[in-house]
N, C-alpha and C positions, 0 to 999 in steps of 0.2 A: 558431492553435495553434503552439506551439513545436516545432521539430524537435529531438527529444530527443537524437539522436546529435550534432547540432551543439552543443547546450548542454553535453553531457558532454565532448566533445572540447575545446571552447573553455575549459572550466573545469578541464581536466586531471584528469577523473574517469575512472579506468580501469574497464573492463568487459570481459567476455568474452561475445560474442553467440552464441546458439544458435537457429537458425530451426527451426520445426516447424509442423504443421497447427494450425489454430485450436483453442484449448482454452477451455472455458467453466466447467468444474467441476474440483474436486480429482481426481475420478476420471479425467477427460480428461487431466489432467497426468500421472497415474501411467501412463496408456496411451500417451501421445503424446510426452512430453518425455523425452529420454534421461536416464539418471542423471547428475546434475551434482554437483560438489564444493561444495555450498552448501546452506543450509537452505531448504526450500520454504516459501513464505509464502502466507497467505490474507489478502487485502486487502479490507476491507469498509467501505462508506460509510453512515453513519448521520446522522440529524438528531434534534434534541430535539423535544418536543411542540409547541412554538411555532414551530419552524423558524428560530430565531435562532442556534442553535449547530449546527455540522456537524463530524463526526468521521471521520477515516480511521483505522480500527483495523486493526493488522497483527499477526497471530499466526502460529504455526507452521501449516503447511499442513494437518495432520491434526487440529488442535485443534477441538473442538466448543465453541462459545461458549455461555455461560449468559446469554442475552440479557436475562432478567429481572434478573440481577445486575449488568448493565452500568451502569444509571443511578447506582447508589450508587458504583461504582468511578469514574465520570466526574463525580460531583457534578452530575448533570443530572436534569431531570424525565424523565418517560417518553420513551423513544427508539424510533425505528423506522428501517427502511431508507430511505435517501433515494431519491426517484423518479429515473427516467432523466433527466428534464428538469433536476432539481436537480443531479444528478451532472454532466451536461454543462455547466451554468452554472458550477459551482464548480471542477470538476477537468478539464473539457474532454475527457472520455472516455465511451465507451459502456459499458453493463453488460457484464461479462465481461472488461473491460480495466482495471479498477480496479487501481491500482499506486501505490507510493510516488512514482514518477517523475511522476505526474500533478500533484504539488504544484508543479511548474514552471509550471503554468497558474493557480495560486492566488496571484497577485501581491499581492492585498489581504490575504492570510493570514487568510481567513475559515474555513479548515478546520483543526481541531485534530488534530494527529498523536498517536496513542496506539500505543505498541509494547509488546507483551508482554515482560515481564522475561526469561522463559526463552528466548525467541527472540533477544533482544538480546545474549545471551551468545555467540551464534554468531560465527564469524570471517568468514563470507561468507553472502550471501543471494541468492535468486532472485527477480527482479521482471520483469514485462512492461515493454517499452519503449513504453507508451501504446497498444499493440495486443497482441492475444492470439495472435499468430502467431510470436512470438519470446520468448525468455527471456534476460535478462542476469544473469550472475553478477557480483556486486559485493561487495567486501570491506567490513567495517564502517567502516574508515577512509575509504573512498570514499563510503559512505553519509553519514557525518558531514560530509564536504566538500560533498556535494550539498545537505544540509540547510542548511549555512551559506550557500551561494550563493543558496538560495531564501528564506532568512530564516525557516525553520521550526525550532522547538525541540520535539523529541519529549517527550511525557510517557511515561516508562518505568514501567509498573505491572504488577502481577500481574493480567492480564485474567481475569475469572472464566470457568471452563470447566465442562463437565459430565463 
């Protein structure tokens, strides 16, 4: 697995690091992560019915997804959450640590990145650095630099919400 800090530093991707107790839910984030000058994110890993397509979907932290509406938005068959084994295989992280930065472990580019349009309009974002005991604040320009370095092109759409 890649050392994310080494990767970010080597590629001149600026970040601001904030350590905190482990967080597993949005509620944990509200309780345990200090207020930071960036959009909170929710990072979810899905697969299609046949397990041939995998998706990392990133939305604002408080957005409730309309999971039944996702397949049409993704032009996919029925989707479901990816298993912990599948998550480890494709992104190299454990449940609770899903993050944009896990794409550094997807060198074959098997995971499709989907970012909610309203979130993408933010100037900066909060992401875990492959573990859920820290949060990195990263500007949109630096996210774009990261994606270029990993070879991932985000699909920016209006992710259906409830």
